VOPAGU-2260 file (C-alpha; in pm, 1 decimal, decimal comma):
REM VOPAGU-2260
SITE   aa  ch    i         X         Y         Z
SITE  MET   A    0    4908,8   -4819,8    2012,0
SITE  THR   A    1    4570,2   -4751,8    2146,3
SITE  ALA   A    2    4509,9   -4626,1    2495,5
SITE  THR   A    3    4467,9   -4984,6    2617,1
SITE  GLY   A    4    4804,5   -5096,2    2469,2
SITE  PRO   A    5    5109,9   -5243,3    2640,1
SITE  CYS   A    6    5229,7   -4900,4    2776,1
SITE  ASN   A    7    4936,7   -4902,5    3019,5
SITE  ALA   A    8    5033,0   -5254,7    3134,8
SITE  LEU   A    9    5360,3   -5079,2    3260,7
SITE  ASP   A   10    5180,8   -4793,0    3442,8
SITE  GLY   A   11    5226,6   -4832,1    3818,8
SITE  PHE   A   12    5467,0   -5114,2    3778,3
SITE  GLY   A   13    5757,7   -5000,3    3980,3
SITE  GLY   A   14    5936,8   -4980,2    4314,6
SITE  PRO   A   15    6265,5   -4899,1    4463,6
SITE  ASP   A   16    6440,8   -5212,5    4324,0
SITE  VAL   A   17    6257,5   -5220,9    3989,4
SITE  VAL   A   18    6444,3   -5114,1    3674,0
SITE  ASP   A   19    6300,7   -5030,9    3330,2
SITE  VAL   A   20    6439,4   -5334,4    3149,7
SITE  VAL   A   21    6608,6   -5662,0    3255,5
SITE  THR   A   22    6780,1   -5872,8    2976,4
SITE  LEU   A   23    6902,3   -6224,7    3017,0
SITE  GLY   A   24    7135,8   -6411,7    2787,1
SITE  GLU   A   25    7488,7   -6496,1    2679,2
SITE  SER   A   26    7740,0   -6238,4    2580,8
SITE  MET   A   27    8076,5   -6327,4    2422,5
SITE  VAL   A   28    8404,4   -6161,5    2365,7
SITE  THR   A   29    8426,6   -6079,9    1995,2
SITE  PHE   A   30    8745,0   -6060,1    1789,4
SITE  LEU   A   31    8706,3   -5829,0    1491,2
SITE  PRO   A   32    8962,7   -5852,9    1203,9
SITE  SER   A   33    9214,9   -5580,6    1152,7
SITE  THR   A   34    9208,5   -5635,4     782,3
SITE  SER   A   35    8971,4   -5799,8     530,4
SITE  GLY   A   36    9028,1   -6157,0     411,4
SITE  ARG   A   37    8984,6   -6517,0     527,9
SITE  LEU   A   38    9029,8   -6604,4     887,2
SITE  ALA   A   39    9333,2   -6801,1     787,5
SITE  ASP   A   40    9488,3   -6481,7     650,1
SITE  VAL   A   41    9385,4   -6217,6     909,7
SITE  PRO   A   42    9703,1   -6130,5    1103,6
SITE  SER   A   43    9539,7   -5967,5    1411,7
SITE  PHE   A   44    9210,5   -5889,0    1568,0
SITE  ASP   A   45    9053,9   -5610,0    1782,6
SITE  ARG   A   46    8861,4   -5714,1    2094,5
SITE  ALA   A   47    8499,2   -5622,6    2143,0
SITE  ILE   A   48    8182,0   -5765,1    2300,1
SITE  GLY   A   49    7878,6   -5923,7    2127,4
SITE  GLY   A   50    7548,7   -6087,3    2244,4
SITE  ALA   A   51    7191,7   -6010,6    2143,7
SITE  GLU   A   52    7068,0   -5942,7    2501,2
SITE  SER   A   53    7365,7   -5740,8    2624,2
SITE  ASN   A   54    7345,4   -5536,1    2300,0
SITE  VAL   A   55    6991,9   -5444,1    2381,6
SITE  ALA   A   56    7091,6   -5373,4    2738,7
SITE  CYS   A   57    7378,4   -5143,6    2649,5
SITE  THR   A   58    7179,5   -4955,7    2387,2
SITE  LEU   A   59    6889,4   -4896,7    2625,6
SITE  ALA   A   60    7123,5   -4777,8    2903,6
SITE  ALA   A   61    7297,8   -4542,4    2648,6
SITE  ALA   A   62    6947,9   -4408,3    2576,3
SITE  GLY   A   63    6891,3   -4324,4    2939,3
SITE  HIS   A   64    6698,3   -4619,2    3077,5
SITE  SER   A   65    6776,4   -4821,0    3394,4
SITE  VAL   A   66    6880,4   -5170,7    3276,8
SITE  ARG   A   67    7006,4   -5491,8    3433,1
SITE  TRP   A   68    7183,2   -5767,1    3239,6
SITE  VAL   A   69    7167,9   -6115,3    3391,7
SITE  SER   A   70    7408,6   -6383,5    3266,4
SITE  ARG   A   71    7684,4   -6625,1    3364,5
SITE  VAL   A   72    8044,3   -6587,4    3259,1
SITE  GLY   A   73    8363,5   -6780,0    3333,2
SITE  ALA   A   74    8596,8   -6689,8    3623,8
SITE  ASP   A   75    8853,7   -6568,1    3370,4
SITE  GLY   A   76    8990,1   -6261,0    3201,9
SITE  PHE   A   77    8732,6   -6262,9    2921,8
SITE  GLY   A   78    8454,0   -6280,9    3183,9
SITE  ASP   A   79    8614,7   -5984,0    3361,2
SITE  HIS   A   80    8619,2   -5792,4    3036,2
SITE  LEU   A   81    8252,1   -5865,8    2954,8
SITE  VAL   A   82    8129,1   -5758,1    3293,0
SITE  GLU   A   83    8336,8   -5445,4    3288,3
SITE  ALA   A   84    8246,5   -5355,2    2931,8
SITE  VAL   A   85    7873,0   -5401,8    2968,5
SITE  GLY   A   86    7887,5   -5223,9    3304,5
SITE  ALA   A   87    8065,3   -4923,8    3144,9
SITE  TYR   A   88    7744,7   -4856,4    2952,8
SITE  GLY   A   89    7563,7   -4797,2    3279,5
SITE  VAL   A   90    7411,3   -5142,3    3287,6
SITE  ASP   A   91    7357,4   -5309,0    3628,3
SITE  VAL   A   92    7573,4   -5625,0    3619,6
SITE  THR   A   93    7544,1   -5728,1    3983,3
SITE  ALA   A   94    7325,8   -6037,9    3886,5
SITE  VAL   A   95    7599,0   -6178,3    3655,9
SITE  ARG   A   96    7731,5   -6496,3    3810,3
SITE  ARG   A   97    8081,4   -6639,5    3779,2
SITE  ASP   A   98    8138,1   -7012,9    3689,0
SITE  PRO   A   99    8478,0   -7136,9    3806,4
SITE  ALA   A  100    8436,7   -7459,4    3603,2
SITE  ARG   A  101    8342,5   -7322,7    3261,0
SITE  GLN   A  102    8492,8   -7068,5    3021,2
SITE  THR   A  103    8351,3   -6752,1    2882,0
SITE  GLY   A  104    8236,7   -6790,9    2520,5
SITE  ILE   A  105    8438,9   -6614,7    2244,7
SITE  TYR   A  106    8417,9   -6586,0    1869,5
SITE  PHE   A  107    8619,3   -6459,3    1569,4
SITE  ARG   A  108    8473,1   -6321,2    1254,1
SITE  THR   A  109    8593,2   -6174,8     932,4
SITE  ALA   A  110    8491,3   -5849,6     783,3
SITE  GLY   A  111    8175,5   -5869,2     580,2
SITE  ASP   A  112    7798,8   -5858,3     587,2
SITE  ARG   A  113    7630,1   -6122,3     798,9
SITE  ALA   A  114    7302,4   -6051,1     612,0
SITE  THR   A  115    7454,9   -6176,2     279,4
SITE  ASP   A  116    7681,2   -6447,8     438,6
SITE  ALA   A  117    7985,6   -6269,5     303,1
SITE  HIS   A  118    8184,3   -6346,9     614,4
SITE  GLU   A  119    8331,2   -6622,1     826,1
SITE  VAL   A  120    8256,0   -6683,0    1200,1
SITE  ALA   A  121    8433,9   -6923,0    1427,2
SITE  TYR   A  122    8251,5   -6974,0    1753,7
SITE  TYR   A  123    8406,5   -7111,8    2081,2
SITE  ARG   A  124    8094,7   -7123,6    2298,1
SITE  ALA   A  125    8014,4   -7497,1    2347,7
SITE  GLY   A  126    8003,0   -7571,6    2715,4
SITE  SER   A  127    8037,9   -7203,9    2803,0
SITE  ALA   A  128    7952,7   -7059,7    3139,5
SITE  ALA   A  129    7630,1   -6906,9    2996,0
SITE  SER   A  130    7512,8   -7249,1    2874,1
SITE  ALA   A  131    7492,3   -7360,9    3234,1
SITE  MET   A  132    7225,6   -7099,8    3329,9
SITE  ALA   A  133    6938,0   -7277,5    3484,2
SITE  VAL   A  134    6641,0   -7209,9    3708,9
SITE  GLY   A  135    6836,7   -7325,6    4014,0
SITE  ASN   A  136    7142,6   -7106,1    3973,1
SITE  THR   A  137    6987,0   -6778,7    3846,4
SITE  ASP   A  138    6854,9   -6502,5    4061,1
SITE  LEU   A  139    6492,5   -6513,5    3945,6
SITE  ASP   A  140    6397,8   -6213,7    4161,2
SITE  ALA   A  141    6657,3   -6001,2    4000,9
SITE  VAL   A  142    6539,1   -6119,4    3652,1
SITE  ARG   A  143    6175,1   -6035,8    3724,2
SITE  ALA   A  144    6244,0   -5690,3    3882,6
SITE  GLY   A  145    6198,2   -5502,2    3558,3
SITE  ARG   A  146    5909,5   -5334,0    3392,8
SITE  VAL   A  147    6014,3   -5523,6    3088,7
SITE  LEU   A  148    6196,7   -5860,6    3063,7
SITE  HIS   A  149    6372,1   -5899,0    2723,9
SITE  LEU   A  150    6475,5   -6258,7    2609,9
SITE  SER   A  151    6600,9   -6407,5    2297,8
SITE  GLY   A  152    6567,8   -6743,0    2121,8
SITE  ILE   A  153    6939,8   -6781,1    2122,7
SITE  THR   A  154    6937,2   -6862,3    2493,3
SITE  ALA   A  155    6688,8   -7147,8    2453,2
SITE  ALA   A  156    6935,8   -7316,7    2211,3
SITE  LEU   A  157    7235,1   -7313,8    2445,2
SITE  SER   A  158    7137,1   -7618,3    2664,2
SITE  GLU   A  159    6850,2   -7813,0    2812,7
SITE  GLU   A  160    6902,8   -7605,0    3134,3
SITE  CYS   A  161    6886,0   -7279,9    2945,5
SITE  LEU   A  162    6567,4   -7397,8    2770,7
SITE  GLY   A  163    6413,8   -7483,4    3104,7
SITE  LEU   A  164    6497,5   -7139,0    3233,5
SITE  MET   A  165    6335,4   -6980,3    2928,4
SITE  ARG   A  166    6014,1   -7179,0    2981,7
SITE  GLU   A  167    6008,4   -7071,3    3351,1
SITE  LEU   A  168    6047,4   -6709,1    3260,1
SITE  THR   A  169    5777,2   -6710,2    2991,1
SITE  ALA   A  170    5537,2   -6915,3    3197,4
SITE  PRO   A  171    5222,2   -6740,5    3314,5
SITE  ARG   A  172    5236,9   -6604,7    3673,7
SITE  ALA   A  173    5088,8   -6322,2    3869,1
SITE  GLY   A  174    5287,5   -6002,8    3840,7
SITE  ARG   A  175    5502,5   -6116,7    3554,0
SITE  PRO   A  176    5677,4   -5813,6    3381,4
SITE  LEU   A  177    5601,5   -5745,9    3020,4
SITE  VAL   A  178    5797,0   -6017,8    2838,5
SITE  SER   A  179    5963,6   -5917,6    2521,1
SITE  PHE   A  180    6100,6   -6194,5    2304,2
SITE  ASP   A  181    6319,1   -6167,3    1995,0
SITE  VAL   A  182    6296,2   -6499,4    1802,7
SITE  ASN   A  183    6658,0   -6483,5    1669,7
SITE  TYR   A  184    6636,7   -6818,7    1496,4
SITE  ARG   A  185    6976,5   -6952,6    1412,7
SITE  ALA   A  186    6952,8   -7288,0    1233,9
SITE  GLY   A  187    7314,2   -7378,5    1322,3
SITE  LEU   A  188    7227,3   -7366,0    1696,1
SITE  TRP   A  189    6958,7   -7629,7    1657,3
SITE  PRO   A  190    7128,1   -7922,8    1470,0
SITE  ASP   A  191    6960,7   -8207,2    1654,9
SITE  THR   A  192    6629,5   -8042,6    1757,1
SITE  ASP   A  193    6322,2   -7883,1    1603,3
SITE  GLY   A  194    6421,7   -7543,5    1724,8
SITE  ALA   A  195    6163,7   -7372,8    1516,4
SITE  ALA   A  196    5888,1   -7538,6    1704,3
SITE  VAL   A  197    6057,0   -7462,2    2030,2
SITE  LEU   A  198    6074,9   -7091,2    1945,6
SITE  LEU   A  199    5722,6   -7081,4    1826,5
SITE  GLY   A  200    5614,2   -7219,6    2159,0
SITE  LEU   A  201    5804,1   -6963,4    2358,2
SITE  ALA   A  202    5696,1   -6671,6    2135,0
SITE  SER   A  203    5344,1   -6758,1    2182,6
SITE  ARG   A  204    5376,0   -6697,6    2559,4
SITE  ALA   A  205    5541,7   -6352,8    2523,6
SITE  ASP   A  206    5370,2   -6013,3    2524,3
SITE  VAL   A  207    5598,3   -5844,1    2263,3
SITE  VAL   A  208    5757,8   -6056,8    1991,1
SITE  PHE   A  209    6013,5   -5946,6    1732,0
SITE  VAL   A  210    6067,5   -6166,1    1426,6
SITE  GLY   A  211    6206,4   -6106,7    1071,4
SITE  GLU   A  212    5984,3   -6186,7     775,1
SITE  ASP   A  213    6271,5   -6393,6     626,0
SITE  GLU   A  214    6333,7   -6553,0     955,3
SITE  ALA   A  215    5967,1   -6667,9     983,4
SITE  GLN   A  216    5997,7   -6822,5     636,7
SITE  GLU   A  217    6326,4   -7010,9     722,7
SITE  ALA   A  218    6203,0   -7130,7    1056,2
SITE  TRP   A  219    5832,4   -7190,5    1010,6
SITE  GLY   A  220    5789,0   -7199,8     631,4
SITE  ILE   A  221    5571,7   -6893,2     631,9
SITE  ALA   A  222    5584,7   -6728,5     293,4
SITE  GLY   A  223    5271,1   -6505,9     300,1
SITE  GLY   A  224    5418,0   -6186,3     446,7
SITE  PRO   A  225    5348,9   -6021,9     781,8
SITE  ALA   A  226    4980,0   -6114,7     796,1
SITE  ALA   A  227    5067,5   -6479,0     755,8
SITE  VAL   A  228    5316,5   -6452,8    1040,1
SITE  ARG   A  229    5038,9   -6301,0    1256,8
SITE  ALA   A  230    4807,8   -6583,9    1165,5
SITE  ALA   A  231    5059,6   -6837,1    1285,1
SITE  LEU   A  232    5135,7   -6636,0    1597,5
SITE  PRO   A  233    4815,5   -6472,0    1715,8
SITE  GLU   A  234    4874,8   -6476,2    2088,9
SITE  PRO   A  235    5126,0   -6192,3    2155,5
SITE  ALA   A  236    4968,4   -5858,0    2237,9
SITE  VAL   A  237    5222,0   -5693,9    2014,6
SITE  LEU   A  238    5397,0   -5870,5    1717,3
SITE  VAL   A  239    5671,6   -5684,6    1525,1
SITE  VAL   A  240    5746,5   -5830,2    1184,5
SITE  LYS   A  241    6066,7   -5685,5    1046,3
SITE  GLN   A  242    6076,2   -5661,6     669,1
SITE  GLY   A  243    6446,1   -5575,5     603,7
SITE  ALA   A  244    6508,7   -5257,4     405,5
SITE  ARG   A  245    6135,2   -5215,3     330,4
SITE  GLY   A  246    6036,4   -5153,6     691,2
SITE  ALA   A  247    5846,5   -5320,3     973,1
SITE  THR   A  248    5480,0   -5407,6    1057,9
SITE  VAL   A  249    5336,9   -5418,8    1404,1
SITE  PHE   A  250    5024,1   -5613,2    1488,4
SITE  GLU   A  251    4858,2   -5531,8    1817,0
SITE  HIS   A  252    4546,0   -5656,6    1994,8
SITE  ASP   A  253    4288,9   -5373,1    1992,0
SITE  ALA   A  254    4067,0   -5271,2    2274,4
SITE  ALA   A  255    3855,9   -5583,3    2234,7
SITE  GLY   A  256    4164,1   -5811,6    2269,5
SITE  SER   A  257    4344,0   -5935,6    2577,1
SITE  HIS   A  258    4521,1   -5661,7    2775,7
SITE  PRO   A  259    4893,2   -5717,5    2804,3
SITE  ALA   A  260    4880,2   -5660,3    3180,0
SITE  GLN   A  261    4773,0   -6021,6    3163,7
SITE  PRO   A  262    5054,8   -6204,5    2972,6
SITE  ALA   A  263    4949,2   -6394,5    2670,5
SITE  GLY   A  264    5051,0   -6725,9    2827,1
SITE  SER   A  265    4833,5   -6677,2    3124,5
SITE  ARG   A  266    4536,1   -6801,7    2923,4
SITE  ALA   A  267    4648,2   -7152,2    3004,5
SITE  ALA   A  268    4805,6   -7135,6    3350,7
SITE  GLY   A  269    4751,9   -7511,4    3400,8
SITE  ALA   A  270    4956,4   -7619,7    3097,2
SITE  ALA   A  271    5259,6   -7824,2    3188,2
SITE  PRO   A  272    5593,9   -7768,0    3024,0
SITE  ASP   A  273    5711,3   -8014,2    2755,1
SITE  PRO   A  274    6000,1   -8207,6    2918,5
SITE  LYS   A  275    6137,4   -8307,2    2574,1
SITE  ARG   A  276    6350,5   -8054,6    2398,6
SITE  GLY   A  277    6286,5   -8208,9    2066,0
SITE  GLY   A  278    5907,0   -8196,4    2089,0
SITE  THR   A  279    5684,4   -7904,9    2029,2
SITE  PRO   A  280    5676,3   -7692,9    2345,2
SITE  PRO   A  281    5321,4   -7607,7    2477,1
SITE  ALA   A  282    5163,7   -7314,7    2307,0
SITE  PRO   A  283    4894,2   -7248,4    2576,6
SITE  GLY   A  284    4717,9   -6973,4    2380,7
SITE  ARG   A  285    4640,0   -7209,6    2094,5
SITE  ALA   A  286    4452,5   -7462,4    2306,1
SITE  SER   A  287    4257,1   -7220,3    2521,8
SITE  HIS   A  288    4212,6   -6922,8    2289,4
SITE  PRO   A  289    4132,4   -7074,8    1941,4
SITE  ARG   A  290    3997,3   -6756,7    1802,3
SITE  PRO   A  291    4258,2   -6479,3    1805,3
SITE  ALA   A  292    4173,8   -6146,6    1965,8
SITE  PRO   A  293    4090,7   -5874,5    1718,5
SITE  THR   A  294    4410,1   -5724,2    1574,4
SITE  GLN   A  295    4510,6   -5391,9    1410,5
SITE  SER   A  296    4826,4   -5342,6    1206,7
SITE  THR   A  297    5064,0   -5052,1    1140,2
SITE  PHE   A  298    5346,8   -5036,0     887,3
SITE  VAL   A  299    5633,2   -4789,4     884,2
SITE  PRO   A  300    5892,1   -4784,9     603,9
SITE  ALA   A  301    6262,3   -4815,1     691,8
SITE  LEU   A  302    6505,2   -4532,9     635,0
SITE  THR   A  303    6755,0   -4495,8     361,9
SITE  VAL   A  304    7091,7   -4571,4     516,9
SITE  ASP   A  305    7451,0   -4588,4     394,2
SITE  VAL   A  306    7528,7   -4922,1     552,6
SITE  VAL   A  307    7866,3   -4987,6     712,0
SITE  SER   A  308    7768,8   -5313,3     881,2
SITE  ALA   A  309    7439,7   -5496,5     937,7
SITE  ILE   A  310    7554,6   -5667,7    1245,0
SITE  GLY   A  311    7360,1   -5576,3    1557,5
SITE  ALA   A  312    7087,8   -5388,9    1369,4
SITE  GLY   A  313    6808,9   -5623,1    1489,2
SITE  ASP   A  314    6917,4   -5574,9    1854,5
SITE  ALA   A  315    6924,8   -5206,9    1802,9
SITE  PHE   A  316    6574,3   -5208,4    1647,9
SITE  ALA   A  317    6443,5   -5393,3    1942,3
SITE  ALA   A  318    6604,9   -5148,4    2188,8
SITE  GLY   A  319    6456,6   -4847,1    2002,4
SITE  PHE   A  320    6116,7   -4990,3    2003,5
SITE  LEU   A  321    6125,9   -5099,3    2366,1
SITE  SER   A  322    6256,8   -4751,6    2463,3
SITE  ALA   A  323    5961,2   -4585,8    2293,3
SITE  THR   A  324    5733,5   -4838,9    2448,2
SITE  LEU   A  325    5854,8   -4743,2    2804,8
SITE  ARG   A  326    5792,3   -4380,0    2708,3
SITE  ALA   A  327    5428,9   -4462,0    2607,9
SITE  LEU   A  328    5478,5   -4330,5    2254,1
SITE  PRO   A  329    5228,0   -4410,4    1979,4
SITE  VAL   A  330    5289,7   -4725,0    1769,3
SITE  ARG   A  331    5404,6   -4527,9    1462,2
SITE  ASP   A  332    5671,8   -4356,9    1670,5
SITE  ARG   A  333    5778,5   -4683,2    1840,2
SITE  LEU   A  334    5848,2   -4824,8    1492,3
SITE  ARG   A  335    6033,6   -4505,0    1390,9
SITE  HIS   A  336    6252,3   -4510,3    1701,7
SITE  GLY   A  337    6324,0   -4875,7    1619,3
SITE  HIS   A  338    6432,6   -4778,6    1271,9
SITE  LEU   A  339    6639,2   -4487,9    1399,5
SITE  THR   A  340    6823,4   -4692,1    1655,4
SITE  ALA   A  341    6882,0   -4960,4    1394,4
SITE  ALA   A  342    7015,9   -4699,0    1159,4
SITE  ALA   A  343    7269,4   -4606,4    1426,5
SITE  ALA   A  344    7397,2   -4965,7    1425,3
SITE  LEU   A  345    7392,8   -4987,2    1043,9
SITE  THR   A  346    7615,2   -4692,5    1001,2
SITE  ALA   A  347    7878,1   -4804,4    1250,3
SITE  PRO   A  348    8117,3   -5101,8    1258,8
SITE  GLY   A  349    8088,2   -5368,1    1524,5
SITE  ASP   A  350    7794,6   -5512,9    1729,3
SITE  LEU   A  351    7726,6   -5189,7    1921,1
SITE  ALA   A  352    7670,9   -4831,2    1830,7
SITE  ALA   A  353    7567,9   -4524,5    2031,1
SITE  PRO   A  354    7197,3   -4449,9    1969,7
SITE  PRO   A  355    7083,7   -4106,4    1864,0
SITE  ALA   A  356    7019,8   -3859,4    2145,6
SITE  ARG   A  357    6658,2   -3872,0    2256,1
SITE  ASP   A  358    6566,8   -3519,6    2146,8
SITE  HIS   A  359    6747,5   -3587,7    1812,3
SITE  ALA   A  360    6548,4   -3906,7    1759,9
SITE  ASP   A  361    6223,4   -3746,5    1865,8
SITE  ARG   A  362    6267,8   -3460,7    1613,7
SITE  LEU   A  363    6326,7   -3707,3    1326,0
SITE  ALA   A  364    6043,9   -3935,4    1439,9
SITE  ALA   A  365    5803,4   -3644,3    1437,1
SITE  LEU   A  366    5856,5   -3585,4    1056,9
SITE  ASP   A  367    5560,1   -3623,4     827,5
SITE  ASP   A  368    5546,1   -3932,2     616,8
SITE  ASP   A  369    5685,0   -3761,8     307,4
SITE  ALA   A  370    5985,5   -3612,2     491,4
SITE  TRP   A  371    6056,1   -3936,4     667,5
SITE  GLY   A  372    6074,8   -4114,4     336,2
SITE  ARG   A  373    6328,7   -3867,7     208,1
SITE  LEU   A  374    6568,6   -3894,0     501,9
SITE  ARG   A  375    6907,2   -4043,2     426,5
SITE  LEU   A  376    7146,4   -4132,0     707,8
SITE  GLY   A  377    7518,8   -4209,5     687,8
SITE  PRO   A  378    7813,3   -4268,7     922,7
SITE  GLY   A  379    7830,6   -4025,3    1206,5
SITE  TRP   A  380    7476,8   -3899,6    1185,2
SITE  THR   A  381    7405,4   -3975,4    1555,3
SITE  GLN   A  382    7681,8   -3734,5    1653,7
SITE  ALA   A  383    7521,7   -3434,7    1473,4
SITE  ASP   A  384    7468,1   -3130,8    1684,5
SITE  ASP   A  385    7132,3   -2947,1    1708,3
SITE  HIS   A  386    7199,8   -2727,6    1399,8
SITE  ALA   A  387    7290,9   -3025,9    1192,3
SITE  VAL   A  388    6962,3   -3195,2    1297,7
SITE  GLU   A  389    6766,1   -2888,8    1210,3
SITE  ARG   A  390    6931,7   -2877,0     873,3
SITE  ALA   A  391    6851,9   -3244,7     802,4
SITE  VAL   A  392    6487,9   -3198,3     901,8
SITE  ASP   A  393    6459,7   -2875,4     700,2
SITE  ARG   A  394    6621,8   -3049,9     397,4
SITE  ALA   A  395    6377,4   -3341,2     412,7
SITE  GLU   A  396    6084,6   -3100,4     452,8
SITE  GLU   A  397    6208,1   -2879,5     168,4
SITE  GLU   A  398    6239,0   -3175,8     -74,0
SITE  VAL   A  399    5882,6   -3264,9       7,3
SITE  ARG   A  400    5765,3   -2902,4     -90,7
SITE  THR   A  401    5972,3   -2891,1    -402,8
SITE  PRO   A  402    5785,8   -3038,1    -702,6
């Protein structure tokens, strides 16, 4: 990014109680099959944890950042397990609340690739403790005490109360942290409501937005590629359009655009929230900023990866990108760190995978374009020692030099 990009909005934003990143959202206990086959045929399951926001929190904490996860779980054994498991990554879980009247969400899934629908998933989350999160029962000071606040569109779909909380947290206000928003459109979570419109409204008020190209087409009918997504969503200072195995494109306001120290939604501080969940939420930037700020774009191709499981890769990408953002790295390297962290998830089973060591990732991210394009990563690559990293880098660079 340019010198006036989002990293500068984070400069000087700190204090004794401020952490690098706060995430808010539901996590569930996940039951992974011991064998392949239909749910009806799987004899046993292994327990794990899963949730977009807690995935990001755990990955960032494993990468060395100070992170807080805010949520609500039941006063049950599954709630105990979630809090302990997330906390074991080094995440601050002191703002997680217990609900004595509601259960912790759980789900079962078969082996397979979520990206190709070659799997079954059975959710037991309706009426969960997390669905009761609301403005009145959430520690908003703890939520806002981060340099970055990372949210997901999944939370908005859980209940009217959760949607109200999301609108509160994305509303313009003085001193608001940099708001990161992963659209995470799931049509099945919005059976009776125009969730696509709700998510577009929330995204328009965020500072950094992650959305898949295919996701934008499914939710908003946008079929013209990343530039068309940007045209439909001009407000965020940084828009990351993920393009699957091809790579990702970042659009950012240049020096003539709005500075992310002033959140995008603050252009319409007087706009009132839409009380109806089914209607289109307010998109303040559209009304008060009809001509989008000048934008520049950067594309970085994805890595060649021997995929074990696609689950959790999007959360890992967001974590890698945000980690690099906190470190004030240039936009190309932010995208590369996103791809590298996603590659760690793609080459491991389950929703969570250990990210590469920082110096390991920095070494790979610094490759020239040709060497980057020749990298191939497989299972276990994040555990490579320094010598193995050097060999991988040398091999990629040698392939570039060889006719």
